[in-house]
N, C-alpha and C positions, 0 to 999 in steps of 0.2 A: 504493500499499499503506499501511496505518496505520503511522505513525511515533510511538512514545512522547514521544520529546523534544519539548517544547513543545506538547504536545497540548492542545487545547481542548475545552470541553464539546460545541462544535458539531461538531469533527472527530472526536470519540469517537461522537457519535450517528450521523455519516455512516458510519463504520465499524460501528456496530451495524447500521444499516439496510441496509448492503451485504453483510453477512454475514461481514465480514473480522474481526470481533471480537465476543466475548461479554462480558458484565459479570464472570463468572468468569475469564475469560481476562485481563480488565484488572487485576483484583483480583490475579491470580497474577503479572503482569508487575510492579506496583508493590511487591509482597511481595518479589520477587527484587532490584528496585533498592534497596529499604529495607535488605535484609539486606547488600548490597554496599556501599553508601554510609554508612549510618548508624553504624557503628563509628568512622567518622572525624569525622562532622559533629554527632552527638548531638542530632539534630532531634526523634526520636520516643521517647516514654517507654515506651509499652506498645502491643501490637499484639493484636487480637482476630481472628485469622486464621480460626478456625472459624465465627464469628458473621458475619464479612464474607462468607466464601464462601457461606454458606447464604442470607445476605441477596442475594447476586448471582445465585444460582441461582434464587431467587424472581422476581428481575428479569427473568432470561432468559425463565422460563416465561411471565411476564406479558407479554413483548414478543411470543413466538411465539403467545400466546392472542389477543392484539389485532390481530395480522396486519397490521402497517403503519399502525395507527392512532396518532395524535399521543400522544406521552408527555410528561409534564413534563419540563423541560430537565435536571434532576438524577437522573432515573429510571437507575438502575444506575450512577451515578458515584461512586467511593469518595471518602470525605471524612476527613480527619484534624482532630480537634478540640483545642483547647487543653486542657492537663491540668488546668484548673480547672472543667470543664464536666461535669456528671454524664451518663453513659451507661449506664442500667441495662439495655438490651437487652431481653431476653426475661424479666426478673426475676432471672436468675442473677447479675447485676453483674459482667460479666466484666472490665470496665475500671474501674480506680480513678480518682477524681478526687482529686488530692492537692495541687495547687497546687505540685508539685515537692518537698513535704516528705515525709519517711519518717514522719511522725506520723500520717498518714492512710492508710498503706498498709494494705490489708484492710478499708477502709471500703466500705460498700455503699449506694448511693442507692436509695430507696424508688421512684423512678421517674426517666424521662429529664428532663434540663433541657427547658425550653420550646422553646428553638431546635432541640434534638436532635429533639423530637417532631414539628416541623414539617419538618426536613430529612428525617425517615424518611418522613412522609407524602408528600413530593415525590419518594419513590423513592430517596434518596440512602444509600449503603452506608456505615456508619460503620466505618472501618478500624482506627482507633485513636487514641490521643492524642499530641498534640505537646509538646515541651519548653517549658519557660518560665524566666523568673527566678523562684526560689522565692518563694512568696507574693506573686507579682505584683509584685515588686521592692519589698515593703513590710516587709521583715523588719529591716534595718537599711542606714544609708548606706554606700557603698563597696564592696558585694558586686558582682562583675563582671556585667555584663548577660549573661542567657542561662545562668547557672549555677544548678543545683539538685542536692541530694545524690541526688535518684532518676535523674537523667540525665546528670550531669556538666556540663561546660562546651560550650555550643553554639558552633559554628565558623562564621563566615562563609564560604560556599563560593566567593566571588570572591577574597578575600585572608584566608587563615586568621588572620593577626595582627590583623586589623580586628575592630572590634566587631560582634556581630550586632544589638546594640541592643535594649533594652527587653524588656518581660516576653513578648510574644508572638513571641519570637525564633525558637523551634521552628517554629511555623506558617510563617513567613516563609523559613526556611531550606529546610523541606520542599518548598514551592512553587518556590523558586527553583532546587532541585536537582532538579526534576522527579521527586520522589519520590511526588507525587500532584498532580492538577490543582486541587484545591479544599481549602483549610484554613480553620479558622475560629480567630479571634483575639478577644481581649477588650481594650478600653482603658479605663483612668481618665484618665491624662494622658500620652499619647505611644506607648502600648504597641501600637497598631497601625501608627500613622503612622511611628514610627521604624524599626522592623524592616523595614516594607516599602521604606522609602527605602535603607537600608544593604544590603538583599539584592536589590535591583532587581525589585520585584514591585508589584502594584497592591494598594492596602488601602482599603477603605471603613470609615469611622468613622461609623456612623449617628448621626442625631439620637437622644439619650437617651430611651429608651422606646419606640422604633420596633421594637426587638428585645427580647424578654423577657430578664430576668436571673434568672428563677426556676430553681433548681437550678444555680446558678453561684456560685463563691466569688468575690465582689466587693469592693472596698474601699469605694466611695462610691456610694449609690443616686443621688445628685446628678449624678454624673459618668460611672459606668461604663455601657459600651454593648458590644454583641456585633457583631462585623462579619467580613465574608469578606477573606481574603488569597489572591490568585490571580495568574496571570501576565497577564492581560488585564482590561481594564475589562469587557468584555462577559460574561466568566466571572464577575466579581465581581458584577455586576448581576443575572445569574441567580440566584447564592446568596443575595443580598439579598433578592431577590422571594420566595423560598422561606421566608425566616426571619421576615419582618415580621408584626405582626398583634397583636391583643389577646390577653392571657392572663391570666385571672383569678388566677393565682399571682403576678402582678406588675401588679395591676389599675390601680393609680393612674397609673404611668408609660405603660403600654401603651395605656390608655383615652385618655390626653390626646395621646399621639402618633399613634394611629391615624387621627386626622383629616388627618394630613399624606399619607396613603397614596394615591396618585393612582389614579383610575378607570383601568382597563386596564393597570395594573401599570407597573413601571419600564423594562420592555424597549423600550417605545415612545420612550425618550429616547436609545436608542444611534443618535444622529443625527450622521452625518459630517460636516454642516455645521453643527454645534452651536455654533461659536464666533461665527458671524455675528451682529453686533448686539448682543453681550453686553459689558456693562460691567464690566472686570475691573481691581480695585484692586490696585496693585502696593505692597506694604509695605515701603519701602526701609529706613527707618531701624530699628535694632535686629534686622533681618532679613538683608538682604543685605550680608553683611561679608566679601567676597572680596577677596584680594589683587589689585592691579591686574596685568592680563595672565595671571591664573590661567585654568585650563581653565573653571572654574564661572562666572567672570564673562564669559567668551566664549560659553559655551554658553547661559546664560541671555538674554543679549543676542540670540542667534540665535533663541531660543525666542520672544521676545517679538515679534521680527520677523515670525516665522511666524504668531504669533497675529493680528497686524495683518493680514497678507495674508489670513488666513481670515475677516477682517471683524469682529475684536473691537476694541473701543473701550478702550484702556488709559489708566487713570487712574494717573499715576505720582506717586512721591515722597509717598506717604501714611505718616502716623505716627500710631500708638496712644500718647496722651500718658501714659497709665498703665502702659506695657509693663514698666518696671523693677519695679513693685510687683507686677503680675501674674507675673512669671517669679520672684519669691521667694514660695516657698509658706508661709514664716512671716509675712512682711509682709501678704500678701493674706488671711490666715486660712485658706487651703485645708489647710495641714498641720494645723490644730488640728481642724478639721472632719473631714478624712480618719481621724484617728486615733480619733475617737468612733464615726464611721460604720462603721468596719472591725470594730471589737468587736462591735457590735450586728449587722451583716450576717454575720459569721462565726459567732457563736454561734446565730443563726437557722438558717444552713445547716446547722450540725452538729446542730442539735436535729430536723432532718427527715430525717436518714439512717436507713435501716432498721437499720444496725449500724455501729459505729465504735469503734476503740480510744480515740479522744478525744472529749469532748463540748464543749469549751470553749475559748476563747483561753487560759485559765489552765492547761488540761491540755496544751496545745501547748507552751507555755513550760516546763513541767515535763518533757515529752519531750524538749525540746532540751537542757536541763540534764543530763538523765540520759543523753544520747547525744552528748557534747561532740565525739568524734572524728569520727563520720558527719556531723555537722551544722557542723563546723568552727567551733565556738563560740569558741575562743581567737582565732581570726582574724578573725571577723565579727561576733560577739555577737547580739544580738536587741533592740536599742534601741528600734526602732518597736513591736515587740509588746510591751514592757514599758510604753512610753508609752501604748499603746492601751488595755491592761489597766487601766492607772490612771484612765481616763476613767469617767464616770457617765452616759453617754446624751447627749442634746441639751439642754443647759442654756444659761444666759444667755451663756457665752463662746461656744458654738456658734452660738446665734442671731445673735449680733453678727458673727461670721465669715460667716454666711449673708448678712446684709445688706450686708455690705462687698463680697461677691462680686458680688452682684446689682448694686450700684452700679458696680463695675469693668465689668460687661457693659454695663449701659446706657450708661455714659459712653465705653465704648471701641469694641468691634466694632460694637455696635448703632448708635451714634452715627455713627461714620464711613461705614458702610454705607448709612445712611439719607441723610445730608448729601451724600454723593457719587452717590447713586442707583446703587449698585453692585449687580450680581448675584452676584459672588463677590469674595473676596480671593485673593491668590497669594502664596506665601511659599516659600523653598527648604526642601527635606527636611521636616524634622518641627519646624522652628524656631517654628511657630506653635501648638505642642501645648497649652502652658498657656492661650493667648488662647482657643483653641477648647474646652478642657476645662471651663474653669469655668463656662460657659453651657450645657454639653450640647449645644454645636453640631455640625454634621455637617462631614467633610473626606473628599477622595479624594486619595490619593497616587499619582503615576504616575512610571515611571521617566524621568528627565530626562538621565543621563549618567553618565560614569566619570572620576574624578578621575586625576591624573597616575599615582597609585599603584594604580590599577585599582579602588579603592573605588567602588561605585555610589552615585549621589545622586538625589534625586526633586524633583518639583516637586509642591506641594500647593496644591488649590483648596479652600476653605472657604467657608463662608456661615451664614446664619440658620437656625434651626430649621426643618425641613420643606423646606429647599432642595435635596434630593436630585436631584429632576428637572433642575434646573438645573447641578448639578454634574456630574451623568452627562453631559449633552449636552456640556459643555464639556471635561470630561476625556476622553471617548470621542473627540471632534474633534481634541483635541490628540494623543492617543496615535495616532490614524490618520494624522495629519500628519507625526508625527515618527519613529514605530516605533523608539524607542530601544533597548529591552530586547534583550539577548543572553543566552544561557544561560552559566553559568559553566563553565570549563575544569576539569573534575575529574580528579584524577590516580588516580582508583581505578577499576579495570575493573569493568563491570556484567555480572553473570553472563547 
């Protein structure tokens, strides 16, 4: 019999094919689970039950009409998208995309985001929006990860007192707690990798441009990317496959990255023997900082032994010489560039909305000032928004920042990978997030273990642009050899 908990795309399709389950029935199961769990976890911002049930009915009708013919992997599968991704649906704009802010409540996108268009074409059922850190964690420093005035404080389902981490927290919480099998996150610098790590799920941060950013509230065109957060590598790969490709609304980035899409798709790289012969670089200094005798130290030692047994060639004790500069957003120039890019990107997004109560970053700043209680202004402020508003596009200072970041990439990750002939680098959790962010490089995080206090942690495989096939092979092989993930023990009964 079909079991909802830990259900995968493959198990759902088997249930569809066997007549045990319909897409409508699956949507109803997830709606009931969300209603039961989300009041405690705050992973979901908004649900479009009517639209999702109608889409599920269409998927069920198509399945009957095709009578056993092959359907796309996401056909009839419910999806939660992060609350900075536009979903216009049939034009009525049932879902707001607000980046967690009250300022954008009531806004209506003119059309779906590029990735949502692709998900719908693949048959996915858009169920609703997942919570996030307000403005993708770019309002002011010190705001708790996973908090927004729209959804409240997102809660880690494994250890409620632990951080859910970074801005795609709602997507990761929802996947971890089995509120849905498929969620979509976005990342500038750590926002897929970190919540995936702390919530024991798989996150794929694609090469920048592999997935379209059109119709998405982003911070930096240089670094932002849209990717899946699921419970298994294979599910995440199915979702990635559905989302990649050229989009004229994000033409430059998607055209350049389209050359990386392999013929035959990404599913062919779900290779259980994918570690064999791969050169894996271990970034020890600045990354593996575990107390002697800790669970993490033992777990990663065991994982490296497993990888060797699976045929991987481990190149140990590697060091990125400029890591301290890379990890300092001010020193590296990353912050200056992000401040300028955020204003440009946000104002562009707002200008394309069919209707909106705000039309500029300046309007949002004014809204926050007029709604200080709801936006907790006295406690958090909005310093990043104010600094961003003070910028004037990409000028000499920003050009210098771009040049510095390019040099850090060339003399950092690119140099160490080529000098050591590496296929991937490996680091714990999201510790390599800035290293991978500044060059638009891809990564996959996979559950690796649970600390002594029960908080999950992950292993991250990263590589150069377009290395997704290699990353998928290695991540899938590692996952199948270790099978670390376990669902959280939730104290709330499911109806």
